[in-house]
TORBA-717650 format. One record per residue (C-alpha): x, y, z; residue in one letter; residue number from 1. Coordinates in steps of 0.25 Angstrom, whole numbers, plus 2048, in hexadecimal, padded with zeros to 3 digits. Each point is the difference from the previous one (the first is absolute). Layout:
((X, Y, Z), 'A', NUM),
...
END
This chain:
((8FE, 870, CB7), 'M', 1),
((7F2, 7F9, 7FD), 'V', 2),
((7FC, 802, 7F1), 'K', 3),
((7F1, 7FF, 801), 'E', 4),
((7F4, 7FF, 809), 'E', 5),
((7FA, 7F2, 7FE), 'I', 6),
((7F1, 7FE, 801), 'T', 7),
((7FA, 7F4, 806), 'P', 8),
((7F8, 7FD, 7F3), 'T', 9),
((80C, 7FD, 7F9), 'L', 10),
((803, 7F3, 808), 'Y', 11),
((7F5, 7FD, 80A), 'K', 12),
((7F7, 7F4, 7FC), 'R', 13),
((7F6, 7F9, 808), 'K', 14),
((804, 7F2, 805), 'I', 15),
((7F9, 7F5, 7F7), 'T', 16),
((806, 7F3, 807), 'H', 17),
((806, 7FD, 80D), 'T', 18),
((802, 7F1, 7FD), 'E', 19),
((801, 7F6, 7F5), 'Y', 20),
((7F4, 7F9, 7FA), 'R', 21),
((803, 7F3, 808), 'H', 22),
((807, 806, 80C), 'G', 23),
((80F, 803, 801), 'D', 24),
((803, 7F2, 805), 'K', 25),
((7FA, 7F8, 7F5), 'K', 26),
((805, 80A, 7F6), 'T', 27),
((80E, 7FF, 804), 'K', 28),
((7FF, 7F1, 802), 'K', 29),
((7F9, 7FD, 7F3), 'G', 30),
((80A, 803, 7F6), 'G', 31),
((809, 80C, 804), 'W', 32),
((80C, 7F8, 802), 'S', 33),
((808, 80B, 7FA), 'R', 34),
((7FA, 80A, 80B), 'M', 35),
((80A, 80B, 805), 'L', 36),
((800, 805, 80E), 'H', 37),
((7FE, 80F, 804), 'H', 38),
((80F, 802, 802), 'H', 39),
((80A, 80A, 7FB), 'I', 40),
((80C, 7F9, 7FB), 'T', 41),
((806, 809, 7F6), 'D', 42),
((804, 80E, 7FE), 'N', 43),
((804, 801, 7F2), 'K', 44),
((7F5, 808, 7FA), 'V', 45),
((801, 80F, 800), 'S', 46),
((7F5, 809, 7F9), 'L', 47),
((807, 80B, 7FA), 'S', 48),
((7F9, 80D, 7FB), 'Q', 49),
((805, 7FE, 7F2), 'E', 50),
((7F9, 7F2, 800), 'W', 51),
((7F3, 806, 805), 'L', 52),
((801, 80C, 7F6), 'D', 53),
((801, 7F5, 7F5), 'S', 54),
((7F2, 7FB, 804), 'K', 55),
((806, 7F2, 7FD), 'G', 56),
((7FB, 7F9, 80C), 'N', 57),
((7F9, 80A, 80A), 'F', 58),
((7F7, 80C, 7FD), 'L', 59),
((802, 806, 80E), 'Q', 60),
((809, 7FD, 80C), 'A', 61),
((800, 808, 80E), 'N', 62),
((7FE, 7FE, 80F), 'D', 63),
((7F1, 7FD, 7FE), 'K', 64),
((7FF, 7F6, 7F5), 'F', 65),
((806, 7FA, 7F4), 'L', 66),
((7F8, 7FF, 7F3), 'E', 67),
((806, 7F5, 7F6), 'K', 68),
((7FE, 801, 7F1), 'V', 69),
((7F5, 7F6, 7FE), 'E', 70),
((801, 7F8, 7F3), 'S', 71),
((7F3, 7F8, 800), 'S', 72),
((7FC, 807, 7F3), 'Y', 73),
((80B, 7F8, 7F9), 'L', 74),
((7F7, 7F3, 802), 'T', 75),
((7F5, 804, 7F6), 'P', 76),
((80B, 806, 7F6), 'I', 77),
((808, 7F3, 800), 'W', 78),
((7F4, 7F7, 800), 'G', 79),
((7F9, 808, 7F5), 'G', 80),
((80D, 801, 7F8), 'G', 81),
((802, 7F1, 801), 'F', 82),
((7F2, 7FC, 7FB), 'F', 83),
((801, 80B, 7F5), 'L', 84),
((80D, 7FA, 7FB), 'L', 85),
((7F9, 7F2, 800), 'I', 86),
((7F5, 806, 7F7), 'I', 87),
((80A, 806, 7F7), 'I', 88),
((808, 7F3, 7FF), 'I', 89),
((7F3, 7F8, 7FD), 'I', 90),
((7FC, 80A, 7F5), 'I', 91),
((80D, 800, 7F9), 'I', 92),
((800, 7F0, 801), 'G', 93),
((7F2, 800, 7FA), 'G', 94),
((805, 809, 7F4), 'F', 95),
((80D, 7F8, 7FF), 'K', 96),
((7FB, 7F2, 801), 'F', 97),
((7F1, 801, 7FC), 'P', 98),
((7FF, 7F1, 7FB), 'D', 99),
((807, 7FA, 80C), 'E', 100),
((7F8, 806, 80B), 'I', 101),
((7F1, 7FB, 802), 'S', 102),
((7F5, 809, 804), 'S', 103),
((800, 7FB, 80E), 'I', 104),
((80F, 802, 802), 'Q', 105),
((7FE, 80E, 7FB), 'Y', 106),
((7F3, 805, 806), 'I', 107),
((801, 7FA, 80E), 'V', 108),
((80E, 805, 804), 'P', 109),
((7FC, 80E, 7FA), 'S', 110),
((7F4, 801, 808), 'I', 111),
((807, 7FC, 80D), 'L', 112),
((80C, 80A, 7FD), 'A', 113),
((7F6, 80B, 7FD), 'F', 114),
((7F8, 7FD, 80D), 'L', 115),
((80D, 800, 808), 'G', 116),
((804, 80E, 7F9), 'F', 117),
((7F2, 805, 803), 'L', 118),
((801, 7FC, 80F), 'F', 119),
((80D, 807, 802), 'F', 120),
((7FB, 80C, 7F8), 'L', 121),
((7F4, 801, 809), 'F', 122),
((808, 7FE, 80D), 'Y', 123),
((80A, 80B, 7FC), 'Y', 124),
((7F4, 80A, 7FF), 'F', 125),
((7F9, 7FB, 80C), 'T', 126),
((80B, 7FC, 80A), 'M', 127),
((7FF, 808, 80D), 'P', 128),
((80B, 809, 805), 'K', 129),
((80C, 7F8, 805), 'K', 130),
((808, 806, 80B), 'E', 131),
((80C, 7FC, 808), 'A', 132),
((802, 808, 80C), 'I', 133),
((809, 7FD, 80C), 'W', 134),
((7FA, 809, 80B), 'N', 135),
((80B, 801, 80B), 'R', 136),
((7F7, 809, 809), 'E', 137),
((7F5, 7F6, 802), 'D', 138),
((808, 7F3, 7FD), 'G', 139),
((7F7, 7FD, 7F4), 'L', 140),
((803, 7FA, 7F3), 'V', 141),
((7F6, 802, 7F4), 'T', 142),
((803, 7F7, 7F4), 'F', 143),
((7F7, 7FC, 7F3), 'P', 144),
((7F5, 7F6, 801), 'G', 145),
((7FF, 7F5, 7F6), 'F', 146),
((7FB, 804, 7F2), 'M', 147),
((7F3, 808, 803), 'W', 148),
((801, 7FE, 80F), 'R', 149),
((802, 80D, 808), 'P', 150),
((80D, 804, 806), 'N', 151),
((804, 7F9, 80D), 'I', 152),
((804, 808, 80D), 'T', 153),
((806, 7F8, 80B), 'M', 154),
((809, 802, 80D), 'P', 155),
((80E, 7FC, 7FC), 'I', 156),
((802, 7F7, 80B), 'E', 157),
((7F4, 7F8, 7FB), 'K', 158),
((806, 7FE, 7F2), 'L', 159),
((806, 7F3, 7FB), 'V', 160),
((80C, 803, 7F8), 'F', 161),
((806, 7F4, 7F8), 'V', 162),
((80C, 7FE, 7F6), 'M', 163),
((7FD, 7FC, 7F2), 'S', 164),
((805, 7F2, 7FB), 'S', 165),
((808, 7FE, 7F3), 'P', 166),
((7F9, 7FF, 7F3), 'S', 167),
((801, 7F4, 7F7), 'P', 168),
((80C, 808, 7F9), 'Q', 169),
((807, 802, 80D), 'G', 170),
((7FD, 80F, 802), 'G', 171),
((7F7, 808, 808), 'G', 172),
((804, 7FB, 80E), 'A', 173),
((802, 807, 80D), 'Y', 174),
((7F6, 80C, 7FC), 'E', 175),
((7F8, 806, 80B), 'L', 176),
((7F1, 7FD, 7FF), 'Q', 177),
((7F4, 803, 809), 'I', 178),
((7F5, 7F6, 801), 'A', 179),
((7F2, 806, 7FE), 'R', 180),
((7F6, 7FD, 80C), 'P', 181),
((7F4, 7FE, 7F7), 'D', 182),
((806, 7F5, 7F7), 'R', 183),
((80C, 7F9, 807), 'S', 184),
((805, 7FB, 7F3), 'Y', 185),
((801, 80E, 7FA), 'S', 186),
((80C, 808, 801), 'L', 187),
((804, 80F, 7FF), 'Y', 188),
((80E, 803, 7FC), 'H', 189),
((809, 80B, 806), 'S', 190),
((80E, 803, 7FB), 'F', 191),
((80A, 809, 806), 'I', 192),
((80E, 7F9, 802), 'G', 193),
((807, 7F5, 7F9), 'Y', 194),
((7F9, 7F5, 809), 'N', 195),
((7F4, 7FE, 809), 'C', 196),
((809, 802, 80D), 'Y', 197),
((805, 80D, 7FB), 'E', 198),
((7F2, 804, 7FC), 'D', 199),
((7F9, 7FC, 80D), 'L', 200),
((80B, 806, 809), 'S', 201),
((7FF, 80D, 7F9), 'F', 202),
((7F1, 800, 801), 'L', 203),
((7FF, 7FC, 80F), 'L', 204),
((80B, 80A, 804), 'W', 205),
((7F8, 80B, 7F9), 'Y', 206),
((7F3, 7FB, 806), 'M', 207),
((806, 7FF, 80E), 'D', 208),
((7FC, 80E, 804), 'K', 209),
((808, 7FF, 80D), 'N', 210),
((80D, 7FF, 7F9), 'R', 211),
((807, 80B, 7F8), 'P', 212),
((7FC, 801, 7F1), 'L', 213),
((809, 7F6, 7F7), 'P', 214),
((80C, 805, 7F9), 'P', 215),
((7FF, 808, 7F3), 'G', 216),
((800, 80F, 7FC), 'T', 217),
((7F1, 7FF, 7FD), 'A', 218),
((7FD, 800, 80F), 'F', 219),
((80A, 80A, 804), 'D', 220),
((7F6, 80C, 800), 'P', 221),
((7F7, 7F9, 80A), 'Y', 222),
((80A, 7FA, 80A), 'R', 223),
((7FF, 80B, 80A), 'D', 224),
((7F1, 801, 800), 'R', 225),
((800, 7F1, 802), 'D', 226),
((80A, 800, 80B), 'F', 227),
((7F8, 80B, 808), 'E', 228),
((7F3, 7F7, 7FE), 'R', 229),
((807, 7F4, 806), 'R', 230),
((806, 809, 80B), 'K', 231),
((7F3, 805, 804), 'A', 232),
((7FB, 7F2, 801), 'A', 233),
((80B, 7FC, 809), 'G', 234),
((808, 7F8, 7F6), 'F', 235),
((7F8, 7F3, 801), 'P', 236),
((807, 7F3, 7FD), 'P', 237),
((800, 7FB, 7F2), 'P', 238),
((7F5, 7F8, 7FA), 'I', 239),
((808, 7F6, 7F8), 'F', 240),
((80C, 7F8, 803), 'V', 241),
((80D, 805, 7FA), 'S', 242),
((80D, 7F9, 7FD), 'A', 243),
((808, 80D, 801), 'F', 244),
((7FF, 80D, 807), 'D', 245),
((7F8, 80C, 7FA), 'T', 246),
((807, 80C, 805), 'P', 247),
((7FA, 80E, 7FF), 'E', 248),
((805, 80A, 7F6), 'A', 249),
((80A, 807, 809), 'T', 250),
((808, 7FC, 80D), 'P', 251),
((7F8, 80B, 808), 'E', 252),
((7F3, 7FA, 7FC), 'Q', 253),
((805, 7F2, 803), 'Q', 254),
((804, 804, 80E), 'S', 255),
((7F3, 806, 802), 'E', 256),
((7F9, 7F4, 7FC), 'R', 257),
((808, 7F7, 809), 'E', 258),
((7FE, 80A, 80C), 'R', 259),
((7F1, 801, 7FE), 'I', 260),
((7FC, 7F2, 7F9), 'G', 261),
((80B, 7F7, 806), 'G', 262),
((803, 7FA, 7F3), 'W', 263),
END
């Protein structure tokens, strides 16, 4: 049984970009050596109702759209906190070693740290609303723009997905990232599974509206409605390639899909 009626205003956004700033070919050739293909390779991620209720990663999940928790507000908090810490250290150092620190050594870092703190404080109160919406119905993805830039909405097949490289300390590798189209060096991070392959597979499976909904109790209330929608459309073939079968929720539904859709 479906829990709720879902209004289009919750997830429908206008397309802002259909290609990358320098064109898809140049973008992919000019540095995205870690680019990922639009292939479903893993089926290890399952979205449970308990995880959804905890609001840890998703705000909403149904047969129309996913709304991911957006953590862009952490950037000004961490940035402002860092510069505030520097200011405190400088003040303490000035009181503790008044004879060892010259005016230049004290004033210049203080001004720079204070300006950095003001920058992030201003950004915190003026940053636009950041959204992360995966619109299954229309095949569109909305994700935050860089800093004050508006949110970006693109067809998922046009997105360039890449995996992160290791940090100097060796961590942070194999995480899923989306290249922003307006600034090819700027990346938006998206995290669900343990690595980029699990993340991307789950998202592509969900966004392939010709396939059944991915595993997980969070989607169970919507499976029948989604099945009837695809049945009415004649069970069109999948949009993205998959390395494994994505069967229907019941054997009866699977038989009906094979009979009508032929797959």
